N, C-alpha and C positions, 0 to 999 in steps of 0.2 A: 671394238666393244664400247658401247655408249657409257659415258661417265656420269655418275650421279652428281647432282648439283651440290657444291660445297665441299667435295672431297679433294684434298690436295695430293694424297697418296692412295693408290688402290693396288692391291696385290690379289690377283685372281688365279685360282687353281694351282697354287704353288705346291710343287712336289720336289723333295730333295732326298736322294738316297745315298747312303754310304755303304761300304761292304758289310752286309749282314744287318743293316739298320735302315729303317724307313723313318727319317727324322721329321719330315713334313709330308702330309698327304692331303692334297687337294685343299689347301688352306686359302681362304679368302679373308683378307684383312684390309680394312679401309680406315683412313684417318681423315677427318674433316679439317678444313682450314679453321684455325683458331679454336682448337679443342685440346684438352688434355686427355689422352687415351691410355688407360692402364692395361698392361699386358701381364697376365697372371698364369702360373702353371708350376708344377713340381719340377725338380731337376730332371732333365731328360725329356721334358714335355715338348721341346722343339722351339722354345722362345728364342734362344740365342741363335739357332740356325736360321730362323725366319728373319731375325734382325741382321744377321750377317749377310743374308741375301740382299736385304734392302740397303745395307751400307756398302755393298760391293765386294765383300770378302769371298762370298760363294756365288756361283751361278746356279739358278734353279734348273732341274732336269725337265720340268714342265711348268707352264704357267706364264703369266704376263704381269708386267709392272707398268703402271701409269703414274706420272707425276705432273700435276697441274693440267690434267686432261690429255697429256701427250705420252704415247707409248715409248718407253725407253729401255735400253739394255744397260744395266749398271755393271761395268766390267771391272771396276776397281774402286777403292775408297776415294780416290781423286775424282772419279766420275760422280760418285755420290755427293761429295762436297760441292762440285760444280752444279749439281742438281739441287743443292740446298739442303742436303741430308747429312747430319753428323751424328756419330754414335760414341758414347762413352762405354767401352767394353768392360766386362767383368774382369778379364785378364788384361792388364794394361799394356798399351803400345808405347812404351817410353824407352829412351836410351839412358842407361844408368849413369854414364859418365858425362852427360850433358846437363846443363843447368835447367831450371824450371822454364825460364824465358826461351832458351834455345829449343827445348822440346815443344813449346807452344807454337813457335814459328816454323818448326821443321816441316819441310815439304810444301810450304806456301810458295806460290808463283811470284809474289812480289814481297819485298824488293828482290831483284834478281841478282845483284852483284854485291852491293855494299849494305851492311846491316848496321844501323844505329842502335846498338844494344842498350845503351842508356835510355833512349826513348822507348824502346820496346819494353824494357823492364818497368819503366814508369807506367806504361799502358797496362801491363799485366797486373801490377800492384793495384792500380786504380780499379781495374775490372774485378779483381778478387775481393777487394773491399766492398765494391758495389753489391756483390752477391753474397757477402758474408762468409767468404771462403779464405781463411788466413793462409797466405803463401809468401815465402821469401823468393822472389824471382831469381836471385843469384845462387840459391842452394842447388846442389847437385842431387839428382834423383836418388842415388844410392844412399844419401844421407836421410831420406824421408821414410816415414812409416808407411804402411800399406794405405792407411786412411788418407794421409797427405798426398800420396801418389794419385789416389782417386780424385782429389780436388784438382790436381794438375790437368787430368783428363777432362773434367767438367769445364774448367776455364779454357782449355784448348778449343773445345767446340764453340763456346760462347765467343771467343776471340774471332772465330771464322764466321760468325753471324749466320749460323745455319737457320733456315726457315723451318725445317723439321729437326727437332732435337730428340735423340733417343737417349734416355737416362736410365742407367742400370743401378739401382739402389743408391740414389744420390744423397739421401739424408743420413746415411750411416755414420757420417763424420760431423754431423751438426748438432748443436744444442737445440733444445725445444724452441728457444727464441729465434735462432738462426734458421731452423726448419720453417717456422712461420714466415720469416723474411723471404726464404727461397720460394715458398708457395705463393707469397704475394708477388714476387718477381715473375713466376710462371703465369700468374693471372694477368699481369701487365703484358707479357709476351703474347698471351692468348688474345688480348684486346687488340694488339697490332696485327693479328692475323697469323702469327706463328703457331705451329703445332708441336705438341710434346707427346712422345710415346714414353710412358712412365712405367718402367719395369721394377716391381717391388714385391717383397714377401710380406710386407706390413699391410694387412688388410685395412687397418684403421686409417692409413694414409690414402688408400684408394677411396674410401668413403669420404675422406675430407677434401681431396683435391681433384679427383678424376671427374670427367663429364661422362665418359663411357668406359666400359670394361670388356675386354676379350679374354676368355679363359681357354688356354690350350691344354689338352690332355692326350698323351700318347701320340703327339704329332698332328692331332686334328683339333679343329675348333669345337670346343664343348658348348660355348655360348658367347654371344655378344649382346650386351644390354646396357641401357642407360643406368647410371649409378642409382638413380632414384627408384629403379624397379627391382633392385636386389638388396639383400642383406649380407653382412660379412659372413655369416654362417652358411648362407647359400653359396657364396663364392668359394668358401673353403671346401664345401662338399663337391662342387663342380670340379675343383682342382684334383681331389683325391678319388673321385668317382664313387663316393659313398657318403653316407651321413657322417658328418664330422662333429665330434664333441671333444674339445680340448680338455684333457685331464692330466694332472701330474700326481705322483705319489704324495701322500700326506707327509708332513714334516713331523718327525719324532722329537720331543723335547729331551735334551741330553744334558747331563752334568758336564760342564765344559771347563777345560783348563787351557792356558795359552800354549799353542804349538809354535807359531812363528811370531817373533817380536823384532821389529825394526826400531832403532833408537837414533834419531837425529842423523839419518843417512844422507850423505851428499855424494854425487857422482857427476862426471862430465859426459856429454853426449859426443856423437861423431864429429860435430862441428867445433869441438873444443870449448863449448859454452856449458854452463851449469844446467844439467838435465833433471837432477834430483836435488832439491834444496831443503835439507833438514827434515826428511820424511820420517815420521814416527807412526807406526800402526801395529796392530796386534790381531792375529787370527787364532781363534780358539778351536779346539777339537769339536767336531760335530757342528760346525758353523760355516756358512758361506758369507764371506765378506766381499761385497761387490765394489769394484772400482769404476766410478763413472767419470767421464771427461771426454772432451773433444780429442781426437787422435793427435798425437804429437806433443802432448803436455807431460810426458815423462812415463807413460804407461809401459812402453817397450823397455826403457831403461830400468824401470822398477823390476820387471820380471828377470832382466839380465843380471842385475846385481844379486838377486836372491839365488839364481841358478848358477852363479859363477862365471857367466859369460861376459861380465863387465866388472871392472874394479871400482870399489868405493874409495873416496878420498878421505872420508871421515864417517864416524858413526859405527854402530855395531848391528849385526844381524845374528839372531840366535834361533835355533830350532830345538825345542824341548830343553832349553837351558844350555845347550851346547853352542859355542861360538862358531859360526860358519862364515864369518866375514872374510871375503876374498879367498875362499877355498876354491879349488879347481872344480869344474863341472862333475868330474867323477866322484870327488869327495862329497859333493852336495847330493848326488844321486844315492851314494852309499849311506848317507845320513837319513834318507827317507823322503826325498823330494822328487815328485814327478811333475813333468812340464808338458803342456799341450800348447805349442806356440801359435801365434797368429798366422804364420805362413806354413800351412800344413804340409805343403810339398817341398818348399825350399829349405825349411829348417827341421820340420818334424819327421819327414820321411824321405827316402831315396826313391823317387818316382819310377826310375828305370829298373829297379830291383823287384823281385817277387814279394808277395805278402809274407812268405816265410822268412826271407832275408830281412825284411823290415822289422819283423818281430824279434829276430836274433839281435838286431842292432842294440837293443836295450839290455839284453840278458846273456850275451855270449861269454861274459866273464864268470857267470855263475856255475856252480858244480853241476846243476841239473842239465845245463846246456853244453857241457864239455865232457869229452873223454880224453883226459890228459891234455895234450896241446891241440886236440882236434874238436871240431863242433860235432855235437851229438844231433844229427839231422833227424833221427827218429823222434827225439824229444822236441825238437823245433817244430816238426810237422804236427805232432800231437797238440802242442800248445797253440799253434796257429789255428788249427782246425777247431779247437775248443773256443778260441776267441771269436772266430767267425760264427760259430753256432750260438754262443752266449749273447753276443751283441748284434746278431742278425745282420751280418755284413753280406750283402749281395755281391757275388763275384763269380768270375768264370772258373775259378779254382784257386787254391792257395798258392799255386806256382805261377799264376798270372801276374803281370806287372802292376805295381801299385797305381801307376798313372792311368790305368784303365778303369779304376774305380770312380764312381760319381763322388761329388764333394761330400755328401752325407755319409756314404759308406767308408770313404777314406777317413773321415773324422771319427766314425765309430771304431774303426780298427785302431786308430791312433790313441783314442781314449782307452780302449780295452787294453792295449799294450802297456800304457802308463799305469792303469789301475792294477794290472796283474802283478806288479812288483810290490803290492801291499804298502803304499806310501803312507807317511804320516801327514804330508802336505801335498795337495794337488793344486797346481797353478794352471788355470785354463784361460787363455787369452783369445777373446772373440770366437768362442767355440762353435757358434751357429752362423757366423758370417757367410753369406752366400748360399745358405741351405734353404731348401723348400720347407713348407710348413710341417710336413710329416717328419722329415729328417731332423729338423730343429727340435720338435717335441721329443723325439727319441733321445737326443743328446741331453736335453734338459732333465728328462726322467733319470738318465744315468747319473747326472750330477746330484740330484736330490737323493737318490738311493745311496750314493757314496757318502753324502753328508749324514744320512741317517745311520750309517755304519760307523760314524765317529771320525771320519777323515775331515781335516781342516781344508777348506777350499778357498782359494783366492781367485775370484771370478772377475775378469776384465771384459767389459762390453760397452758398446756405444748405444745399445738398445735399452733405453730406460725402462720400457715395459718389461723386458726380460729381467733386468736387474731387480725390479720391484717384485716380480713373481718369485724369484729364486733366492734372493739374499735375505740374510737375517739382519745385517747392517750394511750401509752403503757409505763409502768414503769417496769424496769428490776431489779430483786433481785438477790443478791449473798451474801451468808454467812450473812444473816440478814440485809444487807444494801441495800438501793436503789442506784443502780449504775448509773442510768440515767432515765429521763422521756422524751419521744420523742413524738412530734406531728406527724400528718400524713405525712407532707412533709419532715420529717426527717427519715422516716422508711427505713431501709435497712437490709436485713436478715443477712448479714455478720456482720454489726455493732451490731445488737441485739445479735447475737450469741457470739461475743467477750465479750459483757457486761455480758451475762449469764455465761461465763467462768471466769469472774472476772477481765477482762481487763477494767480499768477505762475509762470513757468517758471524754476526755479532754474538749469537748465543754460544758458538764454539769458542770464540775468543775469550768470553767471560768465563767459560768452564776451565780454560787453561790457566787463568790468573787466580 
């Protein structure tokens, strides 16, 4: 098949079938040398499958792949790397008990026998600083947050000097300033002839950085266009297959009183260093307090000390005036706290259990769910069916395994389960991470509705646009400290970005004195 001038990668007629699922159907996708090509689509649209084929994890049932004008068969990720193609996957390929530097060099053909780890660590540190991605080369993967692990994957591909770099949501862990720096780096890579496939759900990023856009819907190409020929709204409509108009429920003004109060809370992280350093904040009834910050600055530890998963070393945590400092997770749950963790499958749910069993996990101790020492499965079935219907969870049935749910449906079930316990406080950590535009809007609507019903919500997110849409106030964290808490009339993306980067808020300091 003749190659078009300027294309470094061409995928023609790609079809991939799984049992009962046609993931890709006759897809043609081409990437030019020296361009940034955005790949858009809802969850299940076939983006990951198509990129897994290009990166060597899957083999297509039909179709051809050409790289630099030569037809090739990519049989493994190693073959893809040898062809100059590297991918940062949504679900990370990391060894938890290895260090950052060890993961980055794992699988490389050179050096073959002796590793100079000190030199490698220096190279990794220099590379991470060059791209604005904070990393400790000596840290083990299990000690890192989800966002930090994503950074390791990005640096791993950069370390291998891929000619075609596939990035899946790379800006989720960056401040606005760091995002601009990354985009500038991508532009420099483009100038040297490298190509970037940029997978994102943030349409404003597509309009800012992409040269061309391909939209996948239901496994097929809905459109490929130059960025200058389309609008964000048109792209969103192409993704969902209908006219898209983003709307959220209106916010109801409520008389509020403090529900959660943290006073000078300090705690250590997994590495034995201070993760929370004198944190003080307050969340009121009927309020969403957003927590902004680059991943790894104490957000995970903040949720864990509130929910009883991590001990504090000083300070107090109170819920409606009741001291819950260092209480057990069960005691915290019984006091009225619900928690949607950032790792929805690893912490929030048991993926190999059914939807019914996952709903039981939170309420099996209650009288409604028990008949003496036994589970009342009729009650469990009714509650699960009710949650599935109320929150529009698309599933094969309530007895199907949770791991078969899409990310958006798993998140809706998890939120529904937590809300069903009538909490006083709901903690939601990165609730829309990795979700397509439709699923993300559904989750945001649920949060606003709960806020309007008087629930206090602590929302942690790396998406500043999301925080500014949903929050009543925003607190910014850096290295375990609250750098500032801003009301709506004080919001400015540059100001928030500086706080996220550790530049102290003079106005906040003066307010405390």
